[in-house]
C-alpha positions as CSV (number, residue, x, y, z in Angstrom):
1,X,-48.7,-59.0,-177.3
2,X,-45.0,-58.7,-176.4
3,X,-43.3,-60.7,-173.7
4,X,-41.1,-58.4,-171.6
5,X,-39.7,-61.0,-169.2
6,X,-39.6,-64.9,-169.1
7,X,-42.5,-64.9,-166.6
8,X,-44.7,-63.2,-169.2
9,X,-45.2,-66.0,-171.6
10,X,-49.1,-65.8,-171.9
11,X,-49.2,-69.5,-173.0
12,X,-47.4,-70.5,-169.9
13,X,-49.6,-68.4,-167.7
14,X,-52.8,-69.6,-169.2
15,X,-51.7,-73.1,-168.8
16,X,-51.3,-72.6,-165.1
17,X,-54.6,-70.8,-165.0
18,X,-56.6,-73.6,-166.4
19,X,-55.3,-75.7,-163.5
20,X,-55.4,-73.2,-160.6
21,X,-57.9,-73.9,-157.9
22,X,-58.5,-70.3,-157.3
23,X,-57.6,-67.2,-159.4
24,X,-57.9,-63.3,-159.1
25,X,-58.0,-60.9,-162.0
26,X,-57.0,-57.4,-160.8
27,X,-57.8,-54.5,-163.2
28,X,-57.1,-50.8,-163.4
29,X,-59.9,-48.9,-165.1
30,X,-58.7,-45.6,-166.6
31,X,-56.3,-46.2,-169.6
32,X,-56.6,-50.0,-169.1
33,X,-60.4,-51.1,-169.4
34,X,-61.2,-47.7,-170.9
35,X,-59.7,-44.9,-172.9
36,X,-58.7,-41.6,-171.1
37,X,-61.4,-38.9,-171.3
38,X,-60.9,-35.3,-170.5
39,X,-63.9,-35.4,-168.3
40,X,-63.5,-38.7,-166.3
41,X,-67.3,-39.0,-165.9
42,X,-67.5,-39.8,-169.6
43,X,-65.1,-42.9,-169.5
44,X,-66.7,-46.1,-170.6
45,X,-65.1,-49.6,-171.1
46,X,-63.9,-50.4,-174.5
47,X,-66.5,-52.2,-176.5
48,X,-66.5,-55.9,-175.6
49,X,-65.1,-55.5,-172.2
50,X,-68.3,-55.6,-170.4
51,X,-69.2,-58.7,-172.1
52,X,-66.0,-60.4,-171.4
53,X,-65.9,-59.5,-167.7
54,X,-69.6,-60.5,-167.3
55,X,-68.6,-63.9,-168.7
56,X,-65.7,-64.3,-166.3
57,X,-67.8,-63.3,-163.3
58,X,-70.7,-65.5,-164.2
59,X,-68.3,-68.6,-164.3
60,X,-67.7,-68.0,-160.5
61,X,-64.1,-69.3,-160.8
62,X,-62.4,-65.9,-160.7
63,X,-62.1,-63.1,-158.1
64,X,-62.5,-59.9,-160.2
65,X,-61.0,-56.9,-158.5
66,X,-61.0,-53.3,-159.8
67,X,-58.1,-51.4,-158.6
68,X,-58.3,-47.5,-159.1
69,X,-57.3,-44.2,-158.0
70,X,-61.0,-42.9,-158.4
71,X,-63.5,-42.8,-155.6
72,X,-65.4,-46.2,-155.6
73,X,-68.7,-44.2,-155.7
74,X,-67.7,-42.5,-158.9
75,X,-66.4,-45.6,-160.5
76,X,-69.2,-48.1,-159.8
77,X,-71.8,-46.5,-162.3
78,X,-69.2,-46.5,-165.1
79,X,-68.6,-50.2,-165.0
80,X,-72.1,-51.3,-166.1
81,X,-71.5,-55.0,-165.3
82,X,-74.3,-57.3,-164.6
83,X,-72.7,-58.3,-161.3
84,X,-70.8,-55.7,-159.3
85,X,-67.1,-56.9,-158.7
86,X,-64.9,-56.0,-155.8
87,X,-63.5,-52.4,-155.9
88,X,-60.6,-50.9,-154.4
89,X,-60.7,-47.2,-154.8
90,X,-58.4,-44.2,-153.8
91,X,-55.2,-46.2,-154.4
92,X,-56.2,-48.8,-151.8
93,X,-57.8,-46.5,-149.1
94,X,-61.3,-47.7,-149.9
95,X,-62.8,-51.2,-150.4
96,X,-66.2,-51.9,-151.7
97,X,-67.5,-55.6,-151.6
98,X,-69.7,-57.0,-154.4
99,X,-72.5,-56.6,-152.0
100,X,-72.0,-52.9,-151.7
101,X,-70.4,-52.6,-148.3
102,X,-67.8,-49.9,-148.3
103,X,-64.9,-49.8,-145.9
104,X,-62.6,-46.9,-145.6
105,X,-59.2,-46.7,-143.9
106,X,-58.8,-43.6,-141.9
107,X,-55.8,-41.3,-142.7
108,X,-54.0,-39.2,-140.0
109,X,-55.5,-35.9,-139.2
110,X,-52.5,-34.0,-140.1
111,X,-52.3,-35.4,-143.4
112,X,-56.1,-34.7,-144.1
113,X,-55.5,-31.1,-143.0
114,X,-52.5,-30.9,-145.4
115,X,-54.9,-31.9,-148.3
116,X,-57.5,-29.4,-147.3
117,X,-54.9,-26.6,-147.0
118,X,-53.5,-27.5,-150.5
119,X,-57.1,-27.4,-152.0
120,X,-57.1,-23.7,-151.2
121,X,-54.2,-23.0,-153.5
122,X,-55.5,-24.1,-156.9
123,X,-56.9,-20.9,-158.3
124,X,-54.0,-20.4,-160.6
125,X,-54.4,-24.0,-161.9
126,X,-58.1,-23.6,-162.5
127,X,-57.3,-20.2,-164.3
128,X,-55.1,-22.2,-166.9
129,X,-57.9,-24.6,-167.4
130,X,-56.6,-27.3,-165.0
131,X,-59.1,-29.3,-163.0
132,X,-58.7,-30.4,-159.3
133,X,-60.3,-33.4,-157.6
134,X,-60.3,-33.9,-153.9
135,X,-60.6,-37.7,-153.0
136,X,-60.4,-39.4,-149.7
137,X,-56.7,-39.7,-149.5
138,X,-55.3,-37.4,-152.2
139,X,-55.7,-34.2,-154.2
140,X,-55.4,-34.7,-157.9
141,X,-54.7,-32.0,-160.5
142,X,-55.6,-33.0,-164.1
143,X,-54.4,-31.3,-167.3
144,X,-55.3,-33.9,-169.8
145,X,-56.6,-32.3,-173.0
146,X,-54.7,-28.9,-172.6
147,X,-52.0,-27.8,-174.9
148,X,-48.5,-28.5,-173.9
149,X,-47.8,-25.0,-172.8
150,X,-50.6,-24.7,-170.3
151,X,-49.9,-28.3,-169.1
152,X,-46.2,-27.4,-168.4
153,X,-47.3,-24.2,-166.6
154,X,-49.8,-26.1,-164.4
155,X,-47.1,-28.8,-163.7
156,X,-44.6,-26.0,-162.6
157,X,-47.3,-24.4,-160.2
158,X,-48.0,-27.8,-158.7
159,X,-44.4,-29.0,-158.3
160,X,-43.1,-25.7,-157.1
161,X,-45.9,-24.8,-154.6
162,X,-46.8,-28.3,-153.4
163,X,-43.4,-29.8,-153.2
164,X,-42.7,-27.7,-150.0
165,X,-46.2,-28.3,-148.7
166,X,-45.8,-32.1,-149.2
167,X,-42.5,-31.9,-147.3
168,X,-44.0,-30.1,-144.3
169,X,-47.2,-32.3,-144.0
170,X,-45.7,-35.6,-144.8
171,X,-47.8,-35.9,-148.1
172,X,-46.3,-37.3,-151.3
173,X,-46.4,-36.0,-154.9
174,X,-47.2,-38.7,-157.5
175,X,-47.3,-38.0,-161.3
176,X,-49.8,-39.9,-163.5
177,X,-50.7,-39.9,-167.0
178,X,-52.2,-36.4,-167.5
179,X,-51.6,-34.9,-164.1
180,X,-50.2,-35.2,-160.6
181,X,-51.6,-36.2,-157.1
182,X,-50.7,-34.9,-153.6
183,X,-51.3,-38.1,-151.7
184,X,-51.4,-39.3,-148.2
185,X,-48.8,-42.0,-147.8
186,X,-49.4,-45.5,-146.4
187,X,-51.5,-47.1,-149.2
188,X,-50.9,-48.0,-152.8
189,X,-52.1,-50.5,-155.4
190,X,-49.4,-52.9,-154.2
191,X,-51.1,-53.0,-150.9
192,X,-54.1,-54.4,-152.6
193,X,-52.2,-57.1,-154.4
194,X,-50.6,-58.0,-150.9
195,X,-54.1,-58.3,-149.4
196,X,-55.6,-60.3,-152.1
197,X,-52.7,-62.8,-151.9
198,X,-53.1,-63.0,-148.2
199,X,-56.8,-63.9,-148.5
200,X,-56.0,-66.5,-151.2
201,X,-52.6,-67.8,-150.7
202,X,-53.2,-70.7,-153.2
203,X,-54.6,-68.3,-155.9
204,X,-53.1,-67.3,-159.1
205,X,-53.1,-63.5,-159.7
206,X,-52.8,-61.4,-162.8
207,X,-52.7,-57.5,-162.7
208,X,-53.6,-55.4,-165.6
209,X,-52.7,-51.7,-165.5
210,X,-51.4,-48.8,-167.7
211,X,-50.0,-46.0,-165.5
212,X,-47.1,-45.3,-163.2
213,X,-49.5,-45.9,-160.1
214,X,-49.8,-49.5,-161.3
215,X,-46.1,-50.2,-160.9
216,X,-46.5,-50.7,-157.2
217,X,-48.9,-53.6,-158.0
218,X,-46.6,-55.2,-160.6
219,X,-43.8,-55.2,-158.2
220,X,-46.0,-56.8,-155.5
221,X,-46.8,-59.8,-157.7
222,X,-45.1,-63.2,-157.2
223,X,-43.0,-65.0,-159.7
224,X,-46.0,-67.3,-160.4
225,X,-48.4,-64.4,-161.2
226,X,-48.5,-62.2,-164.3
227,X,-48.3,-58.3,-164.5
228,X,-49.6,-56.9,-167.8
229,X,-48.9,-53.4,-169.1
230,X,-51.9,-52.3,-171.0
231,X,-51.2,-49.2,-173.2
232,X,-50.6,-48.2,-176.8
233,X,-47.0,-47.2,-176.2
234,X,-44.4,-49.3,-174.3
235,X,-42.5,-47.7,-171.4
236,X,-40.2,-48.9,-168.7
237,X,-42.2,-51.2,-166.4
238,X,-42.1,-54.0,-164.0
239,X,-44.7,-55.9,-165.8
240,X,-44.0,-59.0,-167.6
241,X,-46.2,-58.8,-170.6
242,X,-47.3,-55.8,-172.7
243,X,-50.6,-55.7,-174.8
244,X,-52.2,-53.0,-176.7
245,X,-55.8,-52.0,-176.1
246,X,-58.5,-52.6,-177.1
247,X,-57.8,-55.6,-179.4
248,X,-55.2,-57.5,-177.4
249,X,-56.9,-56.6,-174.1
250,X,-60.1,-58.2,-175.4
251,X,-58.1,-61.1,-176.7
252,X,-56.6,-61.7,-173.2
253,X,-59.9,-61.3,-171.5
254,X,-61.7,-63.8,-173.7
255,X,-58.9,-66.4,-173.4
256,X,-59.3,-66.1,-169.7
257,X,-63.0,-67.1,-170.1
258,X,-62.0,-70.1,-172.1
259,X,-59.3,-71.5,-169.9
260,X,-61.5,-71.1,-166.8
261,X,-64.3,-73.1,-168.2
262,X,-64.6,-76.2,-166.0
263,X,-64.4,-78.7,-169.0
264,X,-61.2,-76.9,-170.1
265,X,-59.6,-77.2,-166.8
266,X,-60.3,-81.1,-166.6
267,X,-59.2,-81.8,-170.1
């Protein structure tokens, strides 16, 4: 682990966590809890992650929240946990409760129409081996697994054709690791952090993520919270702590289990 900012000292954070009356652990999935897969349906948590998250949830002293760009319906089966955590999908547009109730914020009709129109322009992307994924509030183009030349060609098609479309419809282009999204504005992962904070103002929060889409969440954290960049290579980030998966990720999660034990907090 590497401390990136003074607030990222893990010993200091876990000391506060041991005494916190309430705590929330917010986690991205792809690239954070699991390695990236060319076929997203094949992504599985790193070995040991499920057991660590099961242990955290069984303590019933941490609110566990998965925050992802995926549809909640596609993500839920991949988690494989004994208890279902709270899940926010589609960058904050969907919320699935642990009991299975799903709420969906409604985007504007013009923006939705823009996504549908854009979805008819992707034959050239598919011809180069790229993949498209239409989600409730965005259209994602993936080129992970392709060679650099084809990835660059797809990126050029997307940016040149969709940039004008995004401007005319109010949609936004957002790059991510292995692709780009044409997204309806108004929600992002930082909004999830804000809502969790509003629902538990006395809670201590940690957010673990790897991608550019997680930066909104890192910036939304308070000085008392902890933002953790989880990836093999360091990049510019608003997070305060950097750890490399899977070993350091498992160390972090297992330490969370230890400090949230009731006997540890009262010691």
